[in-house]
C-alpha positions in Angstrom: -26.9 -57.3 -20.4 -25.5 -60.8 -20.8 -22.0 -61.8 -19.7 -20.5 -65.3 -20.1 -16.7 -66.4 -19.2 -15.6 -68.4 -22.3 -12.0 -69.2 -21.6 -9.8 -69.1 -18.7 -5.9 -69.1 -18.5 -4.7 -69.1 -14.9 -6.6 -66.1 -13.3 -6.8 -64.2 -16.6 -10.2 -65.1 -18.4 -11.7 -64.2 -21.9 -15.5 -63.4 -21.9 -18.3 -62.2 -24.2 -20.6 -59.3 -23.3 -23.9 -58.7 -25.0 -24.9 -55.1 -24.5 -26.5 -52.5 -26.4 -27.7 -52.6 -30.1 -24.5 -54.2 -31.5 -25.5 -57.7 -32.8 -22.2 -59.4 -32.2 -20.7 -60.0 -28.7 -18.1 -57.8 -27.4 -14.9 -59.6 -26.2 -13.2 -59.0 -23.0 -10.7 -58.0 -21.4 -11.5 -54.6 -23.0 -10.6 -51.1 -22.8 -13.3 -48.7 -22.2 -12.6 -45.3 -24.2 -12.5 -42.3 -22.0 -15.0 -39.7 -22.9 -15.9 -36.1 -21.9 -19.5 -35.6 -22.2 -20.0 -38.7 -24.2 -17.0 -38.5 -26.7 -13.3 -39.0 -26.6 -11.6 -35.6 -25.7 -9.7 -35.2 -29.3 -11.8 -37.5 -31.5 -15.0 -36.2 -33.0 -18.2 -38.6 -33.7 -17.3 -39.1 -37.3 -13.7 -40.0 -36.6 -14.7 -42.8 -34.3 -15.4 -44.8 -37.3 -11.6 -44.9 -38.0 -11.1 -47.0 -34.8 -11.3 -50.7 -35.1 -14.7 -52.5 -34.5 -16.1 -53.7 -32.3 -13.5 -52.8 -29.7 -14.2 -49.0 -30.0 -17.8 -49.4 -29.2 -17.2 -49.5 -25.5 -17.3 -46.0 -24.0 -16.8 -44.7 -20.5 -18.7 -41.6 -19.3 -19.1 -40.0 -16.1 -22.7 -39.0 -15.2 -21.1 -36.0 -13.4 -20.1 -34.4 -16.6 -23.7 -33.8 -17.2 -24.7 -32.6 -13.6 -25.8 -29.1 -14.8 -25.5 -28.7 -18.5 -27.6 -30.0 -20.4 -30.0 -30.5 -17.7 -31.1 -34.2 -17.0 -34.6 -33.5 -18.1 -33.5 -32.4 -21.5 -31.3 -35.5 -22.0 -34.2 -37.6 -20.9 -36.5 -36.0 -23.4 -34.0 -36.6 -26.1 -33.9 -40.3 -25.2 -30.5 -40.5 -23.3 -26.9 -40.3 -24.3 -27.2 -42.8 -27.4 -29.9 -40.6 -29.1 -28.3 -37.3 -28.2 -24.8 -38.2 -29.6 -26.3 -40.5 -32.4 -24.0 -43.3 -31.0 -26.8 -45.9 -31.2 -24.5 -49.0 -31.4 -22.2 -47.9 -28.8 -22.3 -49.1 -25.2 -21.9 -46.5 -22.5 -20.3 -47.6 -19.1 -20.9 -44.9 -16.5 -19.0 -44.5 -13.1 -18.6 -41.5 -11.1 -14.7 -41.7 -10.5 -13.6 -39.3 -8.0 -11.6 -39.3 -4.8 -14.3 -38.2 -2.7 -14.2 -35.6 0.0 -17.3 -36.6 1.9 -19.5 -33.8 3.4 -20.7 -34.3 6.9 -23.9 -36.5 6.8 -27.1 -35.2 8.3 -30.2 -37.0 9.4 -32.1 -35.8 6.4 -32.6 -38.3 3.7 -31.9 -35.8 0.9 -28.6 -34.7 2.4 -26.9 -38.3 2.5 -24.5 -38.6 -0.2 -21.0 -37.4 -1.3 -19.4 -34.4 -2.8 -17.9 -34.7 -6.2 -16.0 -32.5 -8.7 -18.2 -31.4 -11.7 -17.7 -29.1 -14.6 -19.3 -26.4 -12.5 -17.5 -26.9 -9.2 -17.8 -29.3 -6.3 -21.2 -30.4 -5.8 -23.2 -32.6 -3.3 -24.6 -35.8 -4.9 -27.2 -37.7 -3.2 -28.3 -41.3 -4.3 -31.6 -39.8 -5.4 -29.8 -37.2 -7.4 -27.3 -39.7 -8.8 -30.3 -42.0 -10.0 -31.9 -39.0 -11.8 -28.7 -38.5 -13.7 -28.5 -42.3 -14.6 -32.2 -42.5 -15.6 -31.8 -39.6 -17.7 -28.6 -40.6 -19.6 -29.7 -44.4 -19.9 -26.2 -45.9 -20.0 -26.1 -49.7 -20.6 -24.0 -50.4 -17.5 -23.3 -48.1 -14.6 -21.6 -48.2 -11.2 -23.3 -47.2 -8.0 -21.9 -44.3 -5.9 -18.7 -45.0 -4.1 -16.8 -43.3 -1.2 -13.3 -43.7 -2.6 -10.5 -42.8 -0.2 -6.7 -42.3 -0.9 -4.2 -44.8 0.5 -3.0 -42.8 3.6 -6.2 -42.7 5.5 -6.6 -44.7 8.8 -8.4 -47.8 9.2 -11.4 -46.2 10.5 -11.7 -44.1 7.4 -11.5 -47.4 5.4 -14.4 -48.9 7.3 -16.5 -45.7 7.0 -15.9 -45.6 3.2 -17.2 -49.3 3.0 -20.2 -48.6 5.0 -21.2 -45.7 3.1 -20.7 -47.4 -0.2 -22.9 -50.3 0.9 -25.6 -47.9 2.0 -25.5 -45.9 -1.2 -25.8 -49.1 -3.2 -28.9 -50.2 -1.2 -30.3 -46.8 -1.7 -29.9 -46.9 -5.4 -31.5 -50.2 -5.4 -34.2 -49.1 -3.3 -35.1 -46.1 -5.6 -35.1 -48.4 -8.7 -35.3 -52.0 -7.8 -34.9 -53.0 -11.6 -31.7 -51.3 -11.9 -29.8 -54.3 -10.7 -29.9 -55.7 -14.3 -27.6 -53.0 -15.4 -25.9 -51.9 -12.1 -22.4 -52.6 -11.2 -21.8 -52.7 -7.5 -19.0 -50.5 -6.3 -16.2 -52.2 -4.3 -13.8 -50.0 -2.1 -11.9 -50.3 1.2 -8.6 -48.4 0.4 -5.5 -50.2 1.4 -7.3 -52.5 4.2 -7.5 -56.1 2.9 -10.1 -57.0 5.5 -12.2 -53.9 4.3 -12.0 -54.9 0.7 -12.9 -58.5 1.4 -15.9 -57.2 3.5 -17.0 -54.9 0.9 -16.6 -57.5 -1.9 -18.6 -60.2 0.1 -21.5 -57.7 0.9 -21.8 -56.4 -2.5 -21.8 -59.9 -4.1 -24.9 -60.5 -2.1 -26.8 -57.8 -3.6 -28.9 -58.1 -7.0 -26.2 -56.4 -9.4 -25.1 -57.3 -12.9 -21.4 -57.1 -12.0 -18.8 -55.3 -10.1 -16.9 -51.9 -10.3 -13.7 -52.1 -8.3 -12.6 -48.6 -7.2 -10.0 -47.1 -4.8 -6.9 -47.9 -6.8 -4.5 -45.4 -8.3 -4.9 -43.2 -5.4 -1.4 -43.7 -3.8 -1.2 -47.4 -2.9 2.1 -49.1 -3.1 2.5 -51.2 -6.3 3.7 -54.2 -4.1 0.6 -54.2 -2.2 -1.7 -54.0 -5.0 -1.9 -57.7 -5.9 -2.9 -58.9 -2.5 -5.6 -56.1 -2.3 -6.9 -57.1 -5.7 -7.0 -60.8 -4.8 -8.7 -60.1 -1.7 -11.6 -58.6 -3.8 -11.5 -61.3 -6.6 -11.6 -64.1 -4.3 -14.8 -63.1 -2.9 -16.7 -62.3 -6.0 -18.6 -65.0 -8.2 -16.9 -66.2 -11.4 -19.9 -65.4 -13.8 -20.4 -61.8 -13.4 -18.6 -58.7 -15.0 -15.7 -57.2 -13.3 -14.6 -53.6 -14.0 -11.6 -51.6 -12.4 -10.6 -48.0 -12.4 -7.0 -46.9 -11.8 -5.2 -49.4 -13.9 -3.9 -47.6 -16.9 -0.2 -48.6 -17.7 0.4 -51.6 -19.9 2.0 -53.3 -16.8 -1.1 -52.5 -14.5 -3.4 -53.8 -17.3 -1.5 -57.1 -17.5 -1.6 -57.2 -13.7 -5.6 -56.7 -13.7 -6.0 -59.2 -16.4 -4.0 -61.9 -14.6 -6.3 -61.3 -11.5 -9.4 -61.6 -13.7 -10.6 -58.2 -14.6 -12.7 -57.8 -17.7 -13.1 -54.1 -18.3 -10.7 -51.3 -17.9 -11.5 -47.5 -17.3 -8.3 -45.7 -18.0 -7.0 -42.1 -18.5 -3.8 -43.3 -19.9 -4.5 -42.7 -23.6 -5.7 -39.2 -22.8 -2.5 -38.2 -20.9 0.0 -39.7 -23.5 -1.9 -37.7 -26.3 -2.2 -34.6 -24.2 1.6 -34.7 -23.6 2.6 -35.3 -27.3 3.6 -38.9 -26.6 2.8 -41.9 -29.1 2.5 -45.5 -28.2 5.2 -47.8 -30.1 5.5 -50.8 -27.9 5.3 -54.3 -29.9 2.0 -56.1 -29.8 2.8 -59.6 -30.8 6.5 -60.2 -30.4 7.5 -60.2 -26.8 10.7 -61.9 -27.3 14.1 -60.5 -26.1 15.2 -57.5 -28.1 11.5 -56.6 -29.2 12.0 -53.3 -27.3 15.4 -52.5 -28.7 14.3 -50.6 -31.8 13.5 -47.7 -29.5 16.7 -47.5 -27.5 18.0 -44.6 -29.5 14.7 -42.6 -29.5 14.9 -39.5 -27.3 11.9 -39.3 -24.9 11.2 -43.2 -25.2 10.9 -45.7 -22.5 10.2 -48.6 -24.9 6.6 -48.0 -24.5 6.1 -44.5 -25.9 8.0 -41.8 -27.9 8.1 -38.1 -27.3 7.0 -36.7 -30.9 7.8 -33.2 -29.7 11.6 -34.1 -29.8 13.7 -32.6 -32.4 14.9 -36.0 -33.6 11.7 -36.4 -35.3 11.7 -33.1 -37.1 12.6 -34.8 -40.3 11.6 -38.4 -39.7 9.3 -39.2 -42.6 8.4 -42.7 -41.3 5.1 -43.7 -39.8 4.8 -43.7 -35.9 4.6 -47.5 -36.1 5.7 -49.0 -39.4 3.2 -51.8 -39.7 0.3 -50.0 -37.9 -3.2 -49.8 -39.9 -4.4 -46.8 -38.2 -5.6 -43.9 -40.1 -2.7 -41.8 -38.7 0.0 -44.1 -39.5 -1.3 -44.8 -42.9 -1.5 -41.1 -43.9 0.9 -39.1 -41.9 4.6 -38.9 -40.9 6.4 -38.3 -37.4 7.9 -35.2 -38.8 4.4 -33.9 -39.7 3.1 -34.6 -36.2 6.1 -33.1 -34.7 5.6 -29.9 -36.7 1.7 -29.7 -35.5 2.9 -30.2 -31.8 5.6 -27.5 -32.1 3.2 -25.0 -33.7 0.4 -25.8 -31.2 -2.2 -27.2 -33.8 -4.8 -29.2 -32.2 -4.8 -31.5 -35.3 -1.7 -33.1 -33.6 -3.9 -34.4 -30.6 -6.6 -35.6 -33.0 -3.8 -37.7 -34.9 -2.2 -38.8 -31.9 -5.4 -39.9 -30.0 -6.4 -42.0 -33.1 -3.0 -43.7 -33.1 -2.8 -44.3 -29.5 -6.3 -45.4 -29.0 -5.8 -47.8 -32.0 -2.7 -49.2 -30.6 -4.1 -49.7 -27.1 -7.1 -51.5 -28.6 -4.8 -53.7 -30.5 -2.8 -54.3 -27.2 -6.3 -55.6 -25.6 -6.7 -57.8 -28.7 -3.4 -59.4 -28.3 -4.2 -60.0 -24.6 -7.4 -61.7 -25.8 -5.7 -63.9 -28.3 -3.1 -64.9 -25.7 -5.6 -66.2 -23.3 -7.6 -68.2 -26.1 -4.2 -69.8 -26.9 -3.6 -70.6 -23.2 -0.2 -68.5 -23.4 -1.2 -65.4 -21.3 1.4 -66.1 -18.6 4.0 -66.3 -21.4 2.8 -63.2 -23.0 2.7 -61.4 -19.6 6.3 -62.4 -18.7 7.8 -61.6 -22.0 6.4 -58.1 -21.9 7.6 -57.4 -18.4 10.9 -58.9 -19.2 11.2 -56.8 -22.5 10.5 -53.6 -20.5 12.9 -54.3 -17.9 15.6 -55.2 -20.4 15.0 -51.9 -22.2 15.0 -49.7 -19.1 18.3 -51.5 -17.8 19.9 -50.9 -21.2 18.8 -47.2 -21.4 20.1 -46.5 -17.9 23.4 -48.3 -18.8 23.7 -46.2 -22.0 23.1 -43.0 -20.3 25.8 -43.8 -17.5 28.2 -44.5 -20.3 27.7 -41.1 -22.2 30.8 -38.8 -22.4 29.7 -35.4 -21.1 31.6 -32.6 -22.7 33.9 -30.6 -20.3 
């Protein structure tokens, strides 16, 4: 794996990542497509080709999804996830995201570790077992075990989480000294700025390829996020990859990019798709009024629309008029509304294609803004447009005449 920062715009940065078999560099900031056992929830392997390249080559996987089935030895004998799924050009980035309820530790080396939720229930994962999973799956990049904690734990628990995460990182490196070339050192610390700084400083001393920043999206205040994130970023070297979990909304992504994050692992597209929502926010024009076209749409907040709403029953337009995705080029809002209301799985398939395509294009717009040295303007216009839309929507609802 090779990673190089090519352009900076304030804290935001554009970079290139060389990983896997794809001959060209992959540009960041970038989105990792969420997968369940190696593939997006509603998109089959053949439909991956309908997504824009090379942006759709970056896949996020959880090693814990393969804890019991198929067994690690079976995956290893096949040749890893790339061979098992036939995705030879794709880049797999693995991290065991979970708000960990750690089991009491014992003196026995094979009992040290954490409990994680797996498809077959909550299981105890030691560093040795975790390294067995990683070795069998052969992801291009992977994060070390992390003891993530929710925002409401006391300072003592934050300190314990950092101590455990650092110890597990050292255990993983000791089990396979060569793993540092593809390992992302995990950084935690909850809502403690001091503990996050300590964790980031210590992890940066280890032989790791980059950093995975965890512990966000677990109940912390939006107002305290910037200081917590900056406490981490300020303690990390410039020329190494930075990945984060827990930043999914467009506003959160922009906040992360502004701080200097390169890769985003997000469940946002999945939750939108499962709920019947479609992304519609503008990708290039963030001027005033860019969100106004969605003001009259039921279920819209200027970012997404609810395609289950009856207003779309006879709407024969595409989800987004100028979108080049397979769904918008071939199907209408009315058709997807029908599929949703008769509970056809094809609705989620078409929606995930559109939502993934739209969000990948959003990241492409972010990269272009950084290259043009205009990311700050892009960021401000997006936030301003969202606020203006929400204010207008609230004002409109307050002036609605309610029949007696």
